[in-house]
N, C-alpha and C positions, 0 to 999 in steps of 0.2 A: 368671593367677598362682595357684598352688595355695595353700591355706590356710597350710601350714607356711612357705612362702616369704614370705607376707605377714607372718606373725608374726615371722619372723626379721628382716625389713626394719624392722618396728615396733620390735623390740628395739634394733637399731642406731641408729635415730632417737632412741629414748628415751635410750640411753646417751650420745649426743652432747649431747642437751638437758640431761640431768642434770649431766654433766661441766661444761658451760658455765655452768649455773645455780650450780654450786659455785665458779665462777670459776677453773676449772683448764683449762690447755691439755692437749693430748694428751701433750706432753713432761713436764709436771708429773705427770699421772696415771701415766705410765710410771715416773718417778723414785720417786714415793711408793709405788707398788704393787710395784715390783721387776720389772714386766713389760717386755719389750722394746718400745720405741717403735714400731717397725715392725709389731709384732703388734697393738698397739692401733689403729694406723692401718688395718691390714688388716681388723680387726673392724668398725670404723666404716665403711670403704669397701665392705664386703661381699665381700671376696676370701677370707676365712676364716671359719669358724664356730667360736666359742670353745668350749672344753671346759668342763665344769662347774666344775672347780677355778679356771679363769680367771674365770668369772662370779662365783664366790664371792670371789675376790681383789679384783676390781673393786668389788663391792658393799661389801666391808669397807673398802676404801680410800676410797670415796665416803661412807662412814658411812650407808649406806641398807640396807634389807632387800632381799634378792634379788628379791622380788616387785615392788618398785618399778621394776625394770628391765623388767618385763613388764606393768605397768599403764600403758596408753597414754592 
């Protein structure tokens, strides 16, 4: 696995862990962020790579710094 692929997988894992630590389901994150539920599922499942604006939206919704999504 290339380094970038590993980092992206780590991001997805981190997102799921932080979301769960915050006590949110994917559905709740979708509702609070205004992002489509399927899009959040696809990000966590690894079928899509999120755009920067989506990453910023998720971080704001989770009330964390963007860097927290990349600190594994």
